[in-house]
mmCIF file of the N, C-alpha and C atoms, coordinates in Angstrom:
data_MODEL
# 
_entry.id   MODEL 
# 
loop_
_atom_site.group_PDB 
_atom_site.id 
_atom_site.type_symbol 
_atom_site.label_atom_id 
_atom_site.label_alt_id 
_atom_site.label_comp_id 
_atom_site.label_asym_id 
_atom_site.label_entity_id 
_atom_site.label_seq_id 
_atom_site.pdbx_PDB_ins_code 
_atom_site.Cartn_x 
_atom_site.Cartn_y 
_atom_site.Cartn_z 
_atom_site.occupancy 
_atom_site.B_iso_or_equiv 
_atom_site.pdbx_formal_charge 
_atom_site.auth_seq_id 
_atom_site.auth_comp_id 
_atom_site.auth_asym_id 
_atom_site.auth_atom_id 
_atom_site.pdbx_PDB_model_num 
ATOM 1   N N  . MET A 1 1  ? 0.838   -1.177 0.000  1.00 0.00 ? 1  MET A N  1 
ATOM 2   C CA . MET A 1 1  ? 0.000   0.000  0.000  1.00 0.00 ? 1  MET A CA 1 
ATOM 3   C C  . MET A 1 1  ? 0.879   1.235  0.000  1.00 0.00 ? 1  MET A C  1 
ATOM 4   N N  . GLN A 1 2  ? 0.362   2.274  -0.629 1.00 0.00 ? 2  GLN A N  1 
ATOM 5   C CA . GLN A 1 2  ? 1.013   3.582  -0.632 1.00 0.00 ? 2  GLN A CA 1 
ATOM 6   C C  . GLN A 1 2  ? -0.005  4.617  -0.177 1.00 0.00 ? 2  GLN A C  1 
ATOM 7   N N  . LEU A 1 3  ? 0.439   5.524  0.678  1.00 0.00 ? 3  LEU A N  1 
ATOM 8   C CA . LEU A 1 3  ? -0.413  6.590  1.187  1.00 0.00 ? 3  LEU A CA 1 
ATOM 9   C C  . LEU A 1 3  ? 0.171   7.927  0.755  1.00 0.00 ? 3  LEU A C  1 
ATOM 10  N N  . PHE A 1 4  ? -0.674  8.768  0.178  1.00 0.00 ? 4  PHE A N  1 
ATOM 11  C CA . PHE A 1 4  ? -0.288  10.122 -0.199 1.00 0.00 ? 4  PHE A CA 1 
ATOM 12  C C  . PHE A 1 4  ? -1.237  11.086 0.503  1.00 0.00 ? 4  PHE A C  1 
ATOM 13  N N  . ALA A 1 5  ? -0.689  12.126 1.093  1.00 0.00 ? 5  ALA A N  1 
ATOM 14  C CA . ALA A 1 5  ? -1.503  13.167 1.722  1.00 0.00 ? 5  ALA A CA 1 
ATOM 15  C C  . ALA A 1 5  ? -1.005  14.512 1.214  1.00 0.00 ? 5  ALA A C  1 
ATOM 16  N N  . ASP A 1 6  ? -1.942  15.373 0.852  1.00 0.00 ? 6  ASP A N  1 
ATOM 17  C CA . ASP A 1 6  ? -1.589  16.665 0.281  1.00 0.00 ? 6  ASP A CA 1 
ATOM 18  C C  . ASP A 1 6  ? -2.604  17.701 0.746  1.00 0.00 ? 6  ASP A C  1 
ATOM 19  N N  . VAL A 1 7  ? -2.114  18.846 1.194  1.00 0.00 ? 7  VAL A N  1 
ATOM 20  C CA . VAL A 1 7  ? -2.999  19.945 1.574  1.00 0.00 ? 7  VAL A CA 1 
ATOM 21  C C  . VAL A 1 7  ? -3.064  20.915 0.399  1.00 0.00 ? 7  VAL A C  1 
ATOM 22  N N  . GLN A 1 8  ? -4.282  21.184 -0.053 1.00 0.00 ? 8  GLN A N  1 
ATOM 23  C CA . GLN A 1 8  ? -4.519  22.084 -1.183 1.00 0.00 ? 8  GLN A CA 1 
ATOM 24  C C  . GLN A 1 8  ? -5.210  23.353 -0.685 1.00 0.00 ? 8  GLN A C  1 
ATOM 25  N N  . ALA A 1 9  ? -4.769  24.500 -1.169 1.00 0.00 ? 9  ALA A N  1 
ATOM 26  C CA . ALA A 1 9  ? -5.438  25.766 -0.858 1.00 0.00 ? 9  ALA A CA 1 
ATOM 27  C C  . ALA A 1 9  ? -6.630  25.919 -1.801 1.00 0.00 ? 9  ALA A C  1 
ATOM 28  N N  . LYS A 1 10 ? -7.807  25.987 -1.244 1.00 0.00 ? 10 LYS A N  1 
ATOM 29  C CA . LYS A 1 10 ? -9.036  26.164 -2.025 1.00 0.00 ? 10 LYS A CA 1 
ATOM 30  C C  . LYS A 1 10 ? -9.693  27.478 -1.619 1.00 0.00 ? 10 LYS A C  1 
ATOM 31  N N  . ALA A 1 11 ? -10.642 27.952 -2.397 1.00 0.00 ? 11 ALA A N  1 
ATOM 32  C CA . ALA A 1 11 ? -11.318 29.222 -2.119 1.00 0.00 ? 11 ALA A CA 1 
ATOM 33  C C  . ALA A 1 11 ? -12.003 29.212 -0.754 1.00 0.00 ? 11 ALA A C  1 
ATOM 34  N N  . HIS A 1 12 ? -12.554 28.071 -0.352 1.00 0.00 ? 12 HIS A N  1 
ATOM 35  C CA . HIS A 1 12 ? -13.269 27.966 0.919  1.00 0.00 ? 12 HIS A CA 1 
ATOM 36  C C  . HIS A 1 12 ? -12.359 27.533 2.071  1.00 0.00 ? 12 HIS A C  1 
ATOM 37  N N  . GLY A 1 13 ? -11.063 27.439 1.826  1.00 0.00 ? 13 GLY A N  1 
ATOM 38  C CA . GLY A 1 13 ? -10.106 27.080 2.871  1.00 0.00 ? 13 GLY A CA 1 
ATOM 39  C C  . GLY A 1 13 ? -9.291  25.862 2.476  1.00 0.00 ? 13 GLY A C  1 
ATOM 40  N N  . PRO A 1 14 ? -8.314  25.508 3.311  1.00 0.00 ? 14 PRO A N  1 
ATOM 41  C CA . PRO A 1 14 ? -7.441  24.376 2.984  1.00 0.00 ? 14 PRO A CA 1 
ATOM 42  C C  . PRO A 1 14 ? -8.205  23.049 2.962  1.00 0.00 ? 14 PRO A C  1 
ATOM 43  N N  . VAL A 1 15 ? -7.770  22.164 2.072  1.00 0.00 ? 15 VAL A N  1 
ATOM 44  C CA . VAL A 1 15 ? -8.384  20.847 1.909  1.00 0.00 ? 15 VAL A CA 1 
ATOM 45  C C  . VAL A 1 15 ? -7.288  19.795 1.992  1.00 0.00 ? 15 VAL A C  1 
ATOM 46  N N  . LEU A 1 16 ? -7.508  18.776 2.818  1.00 0.00 ? 16 LEU A N  1 
ATOM 47  C CA . LEU A 1 16 ? -6.573  17.658 2.913  1.00 0.00 ? 16 LEU A CA 1 
ATOM 48  C C  . LEU A 1 16 ? -7.045  16.560 1.972  1.00 0.00 ? 16 LEU A C  1 
ATOM 49  N N  . GLU A 1 17 ? -6.200  16.201 1.014  1.00 0.00 ? 17 GLU A N  1 
ATOM 50  C CA . GLU A 1 17 ? -6.518  15.120 0.082  1.00 0.00 ? 17 GLU A CA 1 
ATOM 51  C C  . GLU A 1 17 ? -5.690  13.906 0.475  1.00 0.00 ? 17 GLU A C  1 
ATOM 52  N N  . ILE A 1 18 ? -6.358  12.782 0.689  1.00 0.00 ? 18 ILE A N  1 
ATOM 53  C CA . ILE A 1 18 ? -5.692  11.539 1.067  1.00 0.00 ? 18 ILE A CA 1 
ATOM 54  C C  . ILE A 1 18 ? -5.931  10.521 -0.037 1.00 0.00 ? 18 ILE A C  1 
ATOM 55  N N  . THR A 1 19 ? -4.861  9.914  -0.504 1.00 0.00 ? 19 THR A N  1 
ATOM 56  C CA . THR A 1 19 ? -4.948  8.879  -1.530 1.00 0.00 ? 19 THR A CA 1 
ATOM 57  C C  . THR A 1 19 ? -4.294  7.621  -0.990 1.00 0.00 ? 19 THR A C  1 
ATOM 58  N N  . LEU A 1 20 ? -4.997  6.512  -1.057 1.00 0.00 ? 20 LEU A N  1 
ATOM 59  C CA . LEU A 1 20 ? -4.455  5.225  -0.647 1.00 0.00 ? 20 LEU A CA 1 
ATOM 60  C C  . LEU A 1 20 ? -4.469  4.320  -1.868 1.00 0.00 ? 20 LEU A C  1 
ATOM 61  N N  . MET A 1 21 ? -3.289  3.858  -2.253 1.00 0.00 ? 21 MET A N  1 
ATOM 62  C CA . MET A 1 21 ? -3.172  2.978  -3.418 1.00 0.00 ? 21 MET A CA 1 
ATOM 63  C C  . MET A 1 21 ? -2.796  1.583  -2.939 1.00 0.00 ? 21 MET A C  1 
ATOM 64  N N  . SER A 1 22 ? -3.408  0.580  -3.553 1.00 0.00 ? 22 SER A N  1 
ATOM 65  C CA . SER A 1 22 ? -3.199  -0.797 -3.140 1.00 0.00 ? 22 SER A CA 1 
ATOM 66  C C  . SER A 1 22 ? -3.242  -1.710 -4.359 1.00 0.00 ? 22 SER A C  1 
ATOM 67  N N  . GLN A 1 23 ? -2.547  -2.819 -4.255 1.00 0.00 ? 23 GLN A N  1 
ATOM 68  C CA . GLN A 1 23 ? -2.603  -3.827 -5.312 1.00 0.00 ? 23 GLN A CA 1 
ATOM 69  C C  . GLN A 1 23 ? -3.613  -4.920 -4.984 1.00 0.00 ? 23 GLN A C  1 
ATOM 70  N N  . GLU A 1 24 ? -4.361  -4.728 -3.909 1.00 0.00 ? 24 GLU A N  1 
ATOM 71  C CA . GLU A 1 24 ? -5.373  -5.707 -3.523 1.00 0.00 ? 24 GLU A CA 1 
ATOM 72  C C  . GLU A 1 24 ? -6.469  -5.757 -4.589 1.00 0.00 ? 24 GLU A C  1 
ATOM 73  N N  . PRO A 1 25 ? -6.896  -6.955 -4.991 1.00 0.00 ? 25 PRO A N  1 
ATOM 74  C CA . PRO A 1 25 ? -7.933  -7.076 -6.020 1.00 0.00 ? 25 PRO A CA 1 
ATOM 75  C C  . PRO A 1 25 ? -9.244  -6.401 -5.599 1.00 0.00 ? 25 PRO A C  1 
ATOM 76  N N  . MET A 1 26 ? -9.822  -5.640 -6.509 1.00 0.00 ? 26 MET A N  1 
ATOM 77  C CA . MET A 1 26 ? -11.074 -4.941 -6.229 1.00 0.00 ? 26 MET A CA 1 
ATOM 78  C C  . MET A 1 26 ? -12.294 -5.835 -6.430 1.00 0.00 ? 26 MET A C  1 
ATOM 79  N N  . GLY A 1 27 ? -12.107 -6.994 -7.026 1.00 0.00 ? 27 GLY A N  1 
ATOM 80  C CA . GLY A 1 27 ? -13.226 -7.891 -7.290 1.00 0.00 ? 27 GLY A CA 1 
ATOM 81  C C  . GLY A 1 27 ? -13.994 -8.270 -6.043 1.00 0.00 ? 27 GLY A C  1 
ATOM 82  N N  . ARG A 1 28 ? -13.297 -8.339 -4.926 1.00 0.00 ? 28 ARG A N  1 
ATOM 83  C CA . ARG A 1 28 ? -13.944 -8.678 -3.655 1.00 0.00 ? 28 ARG A CA 1 
ATOM 84  C C  . ARG A 1 28 ? -14.139 -7.447 -2.776 1.00 0.00 ? 28 ARG A C  1 
ATOM 85  N N  . GLY A 1 29 ? -13.960 -6.266 -3.361 1.00 0.00 ? 29 GLY A N  1 
ATOM 86  C CA . GLY A 1 29 ? -14.186 -5.036 -2.612 1.00 0.00 ? 29 GLY A CA 1 
ATOM 87  C C  . GLY A 1 29 ? -12.989 -4.549 -1.818 1.00 0.00 ? 29 GLY A C  1 
ATOM 88  N N  . ALA A 1 30 ? -11.829 -5.191 -1.979 1.00 0.00 ? 30 ALA A N  1 
ATOM 89  C CA . ALA A 1 30 ? -10.584 -4.787 -1.307 1.00 0.00 ? 30 ALA A CA 1 
ATOM 90  C C  . ALA A 1 30 ? -10.793 -4.559 0.191  1.00 0.00 ? 30 ALA A C  1 
ATOM 91  N N  . PRO A 1 31 ? -11.198 -5.585 0.941  1.00 0.00 ? 31 PRO A N  1 
ATOM 92  C CA . PRO A 1 31 ? -11.526 -5.380 2.356  1.00 0.00 ? 31 PRO A CA 1 
ATOM 93  C C  . PRO A 1 31 ? -10.348 -4.897 3.211  1.00 0.00 ? 31 PRO A C  1 
ATOM 94  N N  . GLN A 1 32 ? -9.147  -5.356 2.946  1.00 0.00 ? 32 GLN A N  1 
ATOM 95  C CA . GLN A 1 32 ? -8.000  -4.903 3.741  1.00 0.00 ? 32 GLN A CA 1 
ATOM 96  C C  . GLN A 1 32 ? -7.699  -3.433 3.470  1.00 0.00 ? 32 GLN A C  1 
ATOM 97  N N  . THR A 1 33 ? -7.759  -3.039 2.210  1.00 0.00 ? 33 THR A N  1 
ATOM 98  C CA . THR A 1 33 ? -7.508  -1.645 1.846  1.00 0.00 ? 33 THR A CA 1 
ATOM 99  C C  . THR A 1 33 ? -8.566  -0.744 2.463  1.00 0.00 ? 33 THR A C  1 
ATOM 100 N N  . ARG A 1 34 ? -9.814  -1.159 2.404  1.00 0.00 ? 34 ARG A N  1 
ATOM 101 C CA . ARG A 1 34 ? -10.896 -0.366 2.994  1.00 0.00 ? 34 ARG A CA 1 
ATOM 102 C C  . ARG A 1 34 ? -10.729 -0.244 4.508  1.00 0.00 ? 34 ARG A C  1 
ATOM 103 N N  . ALA A 1 35 ? -10.291 -1.312 5.165  1.00 0.00 ? 35 ALA A N  1 
ATOM 104 C CA . ALA A 1 35 ? -10.080 -1.272 6.617  1.00 0.00 ? 35 ALA A CA 1 
ATOM 105 C C  . ALA A 1 35 ? -8.972  -0.282 6.973  1.00 0.00 ? 35 ALA A C  1 
ATOM 106 N N  . VAL A 1 36 ? -7.883  -0.303 6.219  1.00 0.00 ? 36 VAL A N  1 
ATOM 107 C CA . VAL A 1 36 ? -6.787  0.641  6.460  1.00 0.00 ? 36 VAL A CA 1 
ATOM 108 C C  . VAL A 1 36 ? -7.267  2.064  6.215  1.00 0.00 ? 36 VAL A C  1 
ATOM 109 N N  . PHE A 1 37 ? -7.990  2.285  5.139  1.00 0.00 ? 37 PHE A N  1 
ATOM 110 C CA . PHE A 1 37 ? -8.484  3.627  4.821  1.00 0.00 ? 37 PHE A CA 1 
ATOM 111 C C  . PHE A 1 37 ? -9.436  4.122  5.905  1.00 0.00 ? 37 PHE A C  1 
ATOM 112 N N  . ASP A 1 38 ? -10.321 3.246  6.384  1.00 0.00 ? 38 ASP A N  1 
ATOM 113 C CA . ASP A 1 38 ? -11.237 3.621  7.467  1.00 0.00 ? 38 ASP A CA 1 
ATOM 114 C C  . ASP A 1 38 ? -10.462 4.050  8.712  1.00 0.00 ? 38 ASP A C  1 
ATOM 115 N N  . GLN A 1 39 ? -9.401  3.318  9.050  1.00 0.00 ? 39 GLN A N  1 
ATOM 116 C CA . GLN A 1 39 ? -8.596  3.657  10.222 1.00 0.00 ? 39 GLN A CA 1 
ATOM 117 C C  . GLN A 1 39 ? -7.889  4.999  10.032 1.00 0.00 ? 39 GLN A C  1 
ATOM 118 N N  . ILE A 1 40 ? -7.389  5.258  8.835  1.00 0.00 ? 40 ILE A N  1 
ATOM 119 C CA . ILE A 1 40 ? -6.754  6.551  8.542  1.00 0.00 ? 40 ILE A CA 1 
ATOM 120 C C  . ILE A 1 40 ? -7.761  7.682  8.744  1.00 0.00 ? 40 ILE A C  1 
ATOM 121 N N  . LEU A 1 41 ? -8.989  7.502  8.266  1.00 0.00 ? 41 LEU A N  1 
ATOM 122 C CA . LEU A 1 41 ? -10.009 8.540  8.416  1.00 0.00 ? 41 LEU A CA 1 
ATOM 123 C C  . LEU A 1 41 ? -10.350 8.781  9.879  1.00 0.00 ? 41 LEU A C  1 
ATOM 124 N N  . VAL A 1 42 ? -10.394 7.722  10.679 1.00 0.00 ? 42 VAL A N  1 
ATOM 125 C CA . VAL A 1 42 ? -10.650 7.868  12.116 1.00 0.00 ? 42 VAL A CA 1 
ATOM 126 C C  . VAL A 1 42 ? -9.541  8.695  12.760 1.00 0.00 ? 42 VAL A C  1 
ATOM 127 N N  . GLU A 1 43 ? -8.297  8.377  12.427 1.00 0.00 ? 43 GLU A N  1 
ATOM 128 C CA . GLU A 1 43 ? -7.157  9.101  12.992 1.00 0.00 ? 43 GLU A CA 1 
ATOM 129 C C  . GLU A 1 43 ? -7.177  10.573 12.585 1.00 0.00 ? 43 GLU A C  1 
ATOM 130 N N  . VAL A 1 44 ? -7.381  10.838 11.310 1.00 0.00 ? 44 VAL A N  1 
ATOM 131 C CA . VAL A 1 44 ? -7.370  12.217 10.811 1.00 0.00 ? 44 VAL A CA 1 
ATOM 132 C C  . VAL A 1 44 ? -8.533  13.015 11.388 1.00 0.00 ? 44 VAL A C  1 
ATOM 133 N N  . SER A 1 45 ? -9.720  12.428 11.440 1.00 0.00 ? 45 SER A N  1 
ATOM 134 C CA . SER A 1 45 ? -10.883 13.160 11.947 1.00 0.00 ? 45 SER A CA 1 
ATOM 135 C C  . SER A 1 45 ? -10.745 13.468 13.431 1.00 0.00 ? 45 SER A C  1 
ATOM 136 N N  . GLY A 1 46 ? -9.917  12.707 14.155 1.00 0.00 ? 46 GLY A N  1 
ATOM 137 C CA . GLY A 1 46 ? -9.653  13.007 15.559 1.00 0.00 ? 46 GLY A CA 1 
ATOM 138 C C  . GLY A 1 46 ? -8.752  14.213 15.738 1.00 0.00 ? 46 GLY A C  1 
ATOM 139 N N  . LEU A 1 47 ? -8.027  14.583 14.703 1.00 0.00 ? 47 LEU A N  1 
ATOM 140 C CA . LEU A 1 47 ? -7.112  15.726 14.768 1.00 0.00 ? 47 LEU A CA 1 
ATOM 141 C C  . LEU A 1 47 ? -7.789  17.043 14.411 1.00 0.00 ? 47 LEU A C  1 
ATOM 142 N N  . ALA A 1 48 ? -8.742  16.985 13.507 1.00 0.00 ? 48 ALA A N  1 
ATOM 143 C CA . ALA A 1 48 ? -9.409  18.201 13.047 1.00 0.00 ? 48 ALA A CA 1 
ATOM 144 C C  . ALA A 1 48 ? -10.766 17.832 12.458 1.00 0.00 ? 48 ALA A C  1 
ATOM 145 N N  . PRO A 1 49 ? -11.740 18.736 12.585 1.00 0.00 ? 49 PRO A N  1 
ATOM 146 C CA . PRO A 1 49 ? -13.034 18.461 11.946 1.00 0.00 ? 49 PRO A CA 1 
ATOM 147 C C  . PRO A 1 49 ? -12.853 18.430 10.430 1.00 0.00 ? 49 PRO A C  1 
ATOM 148 N N  . LEU A 1 50 ? -13.562 17.533 9.796  1.00 0.00 ? 50 LEU A N  1 
ATOM 149 C CA . LEU A 1 50 ? -13.433 17.440 8.348  1.00 0.00 ? 50 LEU A CA 1 
ATOM 150 C C  . LEU A 1 50 ? -14.741 17.036 7.709  1.00 0.00 ? 50 LEU A C  1 
ATOM 151 N N  . GLN A 1 51 ? -14.863 17.402 6.464  1.00 0.00 ? 51 GLN A N  1 
ATOM 152 C CA . GLN A 1 51 ? -15.997 16.988 5.645  1.00 0.00 ? 51 GLN A CA 1 
ATOM 153 C C  . GLN A 1 51 ? -15.466 15.929 4.699  1.00 0.00 ? 51 GLN A C  1 
ATOM 154 N N  . LEU A 1 52 ? -15.994 14.736 4.789  1.00 0.00 ? 52 LEU A N  1 
ATOM 155 C CA . LEU A 1 52 ? -15.511 13.619 3.996  1.00 0.00 ? 52 LEU A CA 1 
ATOM 156 C C  . LEU A 1 52 ? -16.132 13.620 2.604  1.00 0.00 ? 52 LEU A C  1 
ATOM 157 N N  . VAL A 1 53 ? -15.275 13.540 1.605  1.00 0.00 ? 53 VAL A N  1 
ATOM 158 C CA . VAL A 1 53 ? -15.698 13.369 0.218  1.00 0.00 ? 53 VAL A CA 1 
ATOM 159 C C  . VAL A 1 53 ? -14.893 12.201 -0.311 1.00 0.00 ? 53 VAL A C  1 
ATOM 160 N N  . PHE A 1 54 ? -15.567 11.136 -0.731 1.00 0.00 ? 54 PHE A N  1 
ATOM 161 C CA . PHE A 1 54 ? -14.907 9.911  -1.146 1.00 0.00 ? 54 PHE A CA 1 
ATOM 162 C C  . PHE A 1 54 ? -15.014 9.740  -2.653 1.00 0.00 ? 54 PHE A C  1 
ATOM 163 N N  . ARG A 1 55 ? -13.904 9.316  -3.251 1.00 0.00 ? 55 ARG A N  1 
ATOM 164 C CA . ARG A 1 55 ? -13.921 8.991  -4.674 1.00 0.00 ? 55 ARG A CA 1 
ATOM 165 C C  . ARG A 1 55 ? -13.058 7.761  -4.883 1.00 0.00 ? 55 ARG A C  1 
ATOM 166 N N  . SER A 1 56 ? -13.573 6.824  -5.630 1.00 0.00 ? 56 SER A N  1 
ATOM 167 C CA . SER A 1 56 ? -12.853 5.606  -5.957 1.00 0.00 ? 56 SER A CA 1 
ATOM 168 C C  . SER A 1 56 ? -12.759 5.487  -7.473 1.00 0.00 ? 56 SER A C  1 
ATOM 169 N N  . ASP A 1 57 ? -11.612 5.049  -7.954 1.00 0.00 ? 57 ASP A N  1 
ATOM 170 C CA . ASP A 1 57 ? -11.483 4.819  -9.397 1.00 0.00 ? 57 ASP A CA 1 
ATOM 171 C C  . ASP A 1 57 ? -12.470 3.764  -9.866 1.00 0.00 ? 57 ASP A C  1 
ATOM 172 N N  . ARG A 1 58 ? -12.841 2.885  -8.968 1.00 0.00 ? 58 ARG A N  1 
ATOM 173 C CA . ARG A 1 58 ? -13.771 1.817  -9.327 1.00 0.00 ? 58 ARG A CA 1 
ATOM 174 C C  . ARG A 1 58 ? -15.221 2.287  -9.258 1.00 0.00 ? 58 ARG A C  1 
ATOM 175 N N  . ASP A 1 59 ? -15.562 2.971  -8.168 1.00 0.00 ? 59 ASP A N  1 
ATOM 176 C CA . ASP A 1 59 ? -16.954 3.293  -7.893 1.00 0.00 ? 59 ASP A CA 1 
ATOM 177 C C  . ASP A 1 59 ? -17.347 4.726  -8.216 1.00 0.00 ? 59 ASP A C  1 
ATOM 178 N N  . GLY A 1 60 ? -16.380 5.610  -8.373 1.00 0.00 ? 60 GLY A N  1 
ATOM 179 C CA . GLY A 1 60 ? -16.697 7.018  -8.574 1.00 0.00 ? 60 GLY A CA 1 
ATOM 180 C C  . GLY A 1 60 ? -17.022 7.692  -7.252 1.00 0.00 ? 60 GLY A C  1 
ATOM 181 N N  . ALA A 1 61 ? -17.450 8.914  -7.325 1.00 0.00 ? 61 ALA A N  1 
ATOM 182 C CA . ALA A 1 61 ? -17.725 9.696  -6.110 1.00 0.00 ? 61 ALA A CA 1 
ATOM 183 C C  . ALA A 1 61 ? -18.996 9.213  -5.425 1.00 0.00 ? 61 ALA A C  1 
ATOM 184 N N  . LEU A 1 62 ? -19.013 9.320  -4.111 1.00 0.00 ? 62 LEU A N  1 
ATOM 185 C CA . LEU A 1 62 ? -20.225 9.030  -3.364 1.00 0.00 ? 62 LEU A CA 1 
ATOM 186 C C  . LEU A 1 62 ? -21.172 10.207 -3.513 1.00 0.00 ? 62 LEU A C  1 
ATOM 187 N N  . PRO A 1 63 ? -22.479 9.949  -3.504 1.00 0.00 ? 63 PRO A N  1 
ATOM 188 C CA . PRO A 1 63 ? -23.444 11.062 -3.627 1.00 0.00 ? 63 PRO A CA 1 
ATOM 189 C C  . PRO A 1 63 ? -23.394 11.962 -2.407 1.00 0.00 ? 63 PRO A C  1 
# 
């Protein structure tokens, strides 16, 4: 797995972009990758309030 984190300056304020890349097969929903990503979100949200926006290359953005 590879983790990338980047803070972007946006008009409405700074945005933290987190990217998690994995070679785990997506056919079964990548349960290990999702578990790691969920834990990262728990850790980050404990540091600062955030609005979660999720996008997956497989599934696209969440509504």
